[in-house]
N, C-alpha and C positions, 0 to 999 in steps of 0.2 A: 619793450615787449611785455605784455601782461597776459596772464593765463587765468581764466575763470575756473574755479574749482568745480562748479556745477554747470551742466549744460541743459538746455531745454529737452524735455522728454519727447523728442521726435526721432524718427527712424527712417532711414532710406529704404529699408526692406518693406515690400508690400504686405498688407494685412491679409488675413484669410478671406475677408470679404472682397478685397480687391482682386485676389487671385481667382476667386469664384466668378466675379463679374467678367473678367477677361476670358476665362476658359469655359464658361457655360455654353457658349455657342458651339465650340468644338466638341464638348462633351455631349451635347444634345445631338449633333450630327453623328457621332460615333454610336450612340444608343439607337438612333433611327436606322443606321446601316446594319447593326447587329440584329435588331428586331426584324428588319426586312429579310436578312439572310436566313434567320430561323424560320420565318413564315414560308419563304420560298423552298427551303429544305423540307419542311413538313408537307407542303403541297406536292412537291415532286415525289417525295417518298410515298405518299398516298396514291398518286395517280400512276406511277411507274413501278410500283411494287410487283415483283414477279413477272417482269416483262419477258414475253416469248417463252414463258415457262408453261409446259402442258399440264402442270398440276395446279396452276393459279387460275382463280375465277375472277380476278380483277379485270378492269376494262382492257388493259394491255397484256393480260395473260393469254394463254392458248389452250385452256381446258376444253373449250367448246369443240375445236377441231379434233382434239384427241378423242373426245367422246363419240363424235361422228365416225371417226375412223374405226373405233372399237365396235360400233354397230355393224360395220362392214367387214369385220373379221381381221382387222389390221391391229396388231399389238404395238403399243408404244412403250419404249424403254428410255428413261432419262439417264444419261451419263455425264459426268463432269470432268473427266480426265481424258487425256489423249490416249493412254493405254487402253482404257475401256472402249473408246470409240474405235480404235484399230482392231481390237479383238472381236467386236460385234459386227464389223463390216463384212459383207458377203454378197453373193449373187442374189439372194432372196431378201435383201435388206436395203432399205432407203436410209441413208445417213444424212440427217439435217444438221448443219452447222449454224447455230443461232447467231453468233456474233463473231464472224471470222477475223475481224480486225483486232480482237483481244489476243489472238494467238501470236506468239513470237515468230520471227522468221524461221527459227529452227523447227518449231512445231508445225509451221505451215509446210515446210519442205517434207517433213516426215509424213504428214497427213496426205500430201499429194501422192507420195509413193503408195500409200495404202489405197487411195482412191483409184489409181491406175491399175491396181492388181485385184480389186475387189470384185469387179463384174456386176456390181449393183448400181443403184442410183445415188448420186450425191446432190443435195440441195444446199446451195450457199445463199444465205440471207443477207442482202445488201453489203457485199464485200467492197471495201475501198480499193484504191489504186494499188497499194503495196500488197494486200492480201490476195486480190483476185489474180494478179500476175503470177503468184507462186502456186495458188491452188488450182487455177485454170489457165495454164500457159496459152498464150495466143489471144487472151481477152484483156482488154484495156478499159479502165473506168474513165469516163469523161468528167472533167472537173465540174462542169455545170450540171446541176440536177434538173429534173423535169419540173415545169411549172404546173402541170395538170396531174392530179392524183389518179383520176379515172381515165383509162385509155382503152381504145379498141384493139382487139388482137392483131388484125392485119397480117396474118401469117397462116401457113398451112398446117401448123401443129394441131392435131385433133383435140387435145385437151384444151387449148386456147379457143378453138372454134366452138366447142361445146359450151364453154364457160361464158363466152362473150366478153363484154366490157368488165374490167376489174380494176381494183385500186393498186396498180403496180407502179404508178408514177413515183420516181425517186432517182436513184443513181442510174445513169445511162451507160451503155457498154457498146464497144465495137470489138470485132473479132476477125481473125485471119482464117478461121476455119470455114471452108467453103460449104461444108455440109451441115453447118449449124442452123438451127431454127431461130429466127430473129423475130420476136413477137412484142406486141404492145409498144410500138415506136413512139417516141416523142421527138419531134423535129429531126426525123430520119435516123435516130439512134434508138436501139432497142433497150427496153427495161426488163426484158426476160429473154434469156438465151438457153437453148438446149443443145449441148455439144455431145454427140455420140462418141463413144470410146470403141474404136474398131478393134483394138487388140483384145480387150477383155469382154466386150459385149455390153458393158454398162453405159451410162451417160451421166453428164453433169449438168445441173440446172442452176443458172445464176439468176437470182431474183433481185430487182433493184430496190424493193421496199418490203417491209414485213407486214404491211397493213392487212393483207388477206388472211393472216394467221391470228389477228387480234380478236378477242371475244366481242368487242364492241363494233367491229367492222365485218364480221364474218357473214352477217345477213344482208350486206349491201352489195349491189351489182351482182356480178358473178363470182364473188370472192370465195364462197363456200365450194362451189363447183371446181374452181381452179385449184384450190388448196387440196381438196380430196383427191383429185386426179394426179396432182404432182406428188403427193405423199402416200397415196394408196396404191401405187402400181406394184408394190411388193408386199408380201404378207407381214413383214416386220419393219417397224420404223424405229430407228435409233436417233434420239433427240439429244444432240451434243450441246450442252451449255458450258462453254469454257469457264474455268474457275481459277481464281488467283491461288488456290491451295494446291494446284497441280504442280508436282515437282518437276515435270518435264518442261516447265516454262523457263527454267534456268539451264545454262549450258552444262553444268556439272551435276544437275539434279538436286542441288542444295536449296536452302531456303532463300527467299528474296529479301533484299534489304528494305528498310523503311521507305526510301525514296522510290524504289521499284513498285511498291504497293500503292503509291499515290497516283491518282488519275492525272493525266497531262494537264487538265484544266486547272487543277490546284497549283501546279508548278508555274504555269503561265500567269495565274492570278497573283502568286507571290512575287513574281518578277515585276508585274505591273505595279503592285503596291510599293515595291522597293524604288522603282523609278519615280512614282508619285511622291514618295517621301523625300527623295533627293531634290526633286523640283521644288517641293515645299520648303526645304532647307535653304535652297538658293534664293527663293522668294523672300524668306524671312531674314536672311543673313544681311550683315552690313555690307556696304559697297566695298569692292576691292580697290586696292591701291592706297597711296599715302593719304593722310588726312588733309583736307583743304580748309584753311582758316576762313571763317565767315564772320561778318559783323553781326553782333547780337541785336535783335530787334528792340531790346530794352536795356537800360543800364542796370547792372547788378552791383549791389554794395560789396565792398571788399570783405566785410565781415561775413557775409553770406558765402562768398567764395571760399574763404578760409575755413569756415565751419563745415561746408560741404566736403572739402578735401580732407579735413580732419576725420569726418565720419567715414569716408571711404578708407582711409588708413586704418581706422579702428575696426571696421568691418573685416578688413583683410589681415588684421593682426600685424600690420607692417610698421612695427615700432622702429625697426632699423631705418626705414626710409624717412619716417617722421623725424627721428633724431638727426639724420644726415641733413635734412632740409633746415632744421633749426640751427644746427652748427654752421652750415654753409652761409646762411643769411647773417648770422652773428659775426662770423669772420669777415664777411664783406663789409659790414658796417663798422667794425672795429679797425680795419686796416687804415683807412684815411685818418682816423683819429690819432694814430700813433706814428703816422708818417710812412706807412708802407703802401706801395702801389696796389691798386685793387687786383691787378693781374697776378700778384704774388701773395694774395691774401690767404690762399689755401696751401701755402708752403710752410710747414712747421719751422724749418730752419730760418725763415725770414720773419715770420709773424711773432713767434714766441719770444725771441730776444727783445723785440721792441716792446712787447707787453710786460716782460720781466722788469724793465726799467720803471714801470709804474709802481707806486708805493705798495699797492696790494698785490703786485705781481709775484707769483710763485711758479717757477718753471714747470715743476712736476705736476702741480695742481692744474695749471693752465693746459698742459698737454692732455691730461686725462679729460678735462672739461671740453676742450675744443676739438680734439682728435681721438678721443677714447672710443671704447667699444660701445655697441648699441645697448640700451637699457634692457633689463631682463623682464620688466613688467610695466604696467601702466603707471604705477606709483613712481617708479624710477624715472619714467619719461617726464612726468610732471615735475619731479624734483630737478631734472636736468634743465627744463625750461625756466624754472625759477632761478637756478644758478646762472644761466646765461643772461637773464634779465638783470640780475644783480651785478654781474661783471660789466655789462654794458653801461649801467647807470654809474658805476664807480669810475669807469674810464672817462665818461662824459663830464664827470664832476670837475669843476675848475680847481 
């Protein structure tokens, strides 16, 4: 066995250029996704800023309807907490709940009690299944939304008849209240309900879409007329915009945790990214199960195989395995030369006495050389290889 002192200046580790060549496609895709996310966020923040806010003049704000109500003597007050909304509700007040789905079940139950006792009008804007059943018991939201945004009233409610067609198409509702007004039907399901409250004298209006309140839709169809009649029946309008800072959103009135403040879309998006990452890992992973030997398409020189394995050992700092491989191979070749079966070449009590009979045999030195501890550094590993070569040459010498 011979060991060269110097090796060619090659490395199994990829260079920076190779890493960039392999990863630039993924990096470009990540950059494009991030840029698209930023653009979408900017566009959505511009177009939906101040949605259903009577102080906002943006396309999806509701400043225009508030101004028209003010011209008719109806005052508009914006509240952002449940306590403010409950305190302001009364017989001479219309309470508009802008986004009922943002309310927690506890808030919805509390607000329903207030609605039942107020004696005024309550307008719920596009409540979903869970919120409408708590805020307006006996009303159920249909899972399928309306395909048409502009619908005809087709009911006897005076406000709807005077307004005519309006953009109420959205969530559709069914109700068990026999005295309810069912207006603007889409496929036989109403998108506007008015439910009288016989006990307190007020009523509840469930509207399937917020379009009639938007600044950019107020002048379309009969939207303005319908909005003014629904919101202007009392001299005072309380516009309730649910807020995440409302302490009543938690059961004990304390602060919400970070996960509670995240919209549900972010949580679902994170779950989807996690699943995608797992699928990508499975796609890129090695096949499962034991290794299957395959014939190489070309013949590889033994020196290249030895050099490749040596570089792997060096990269992993596996001097112990390299030394064990050198010693094992040397013992296997020495055993037949001194009359020891190959099956017992790795037994010190059998191999060492046979080698000690050799002129250069020294029991203690041979044990340290053939069965000793692993070398502490690369220099000691090279010295071990040289000593094993020298021992094998000496034993082979006639």
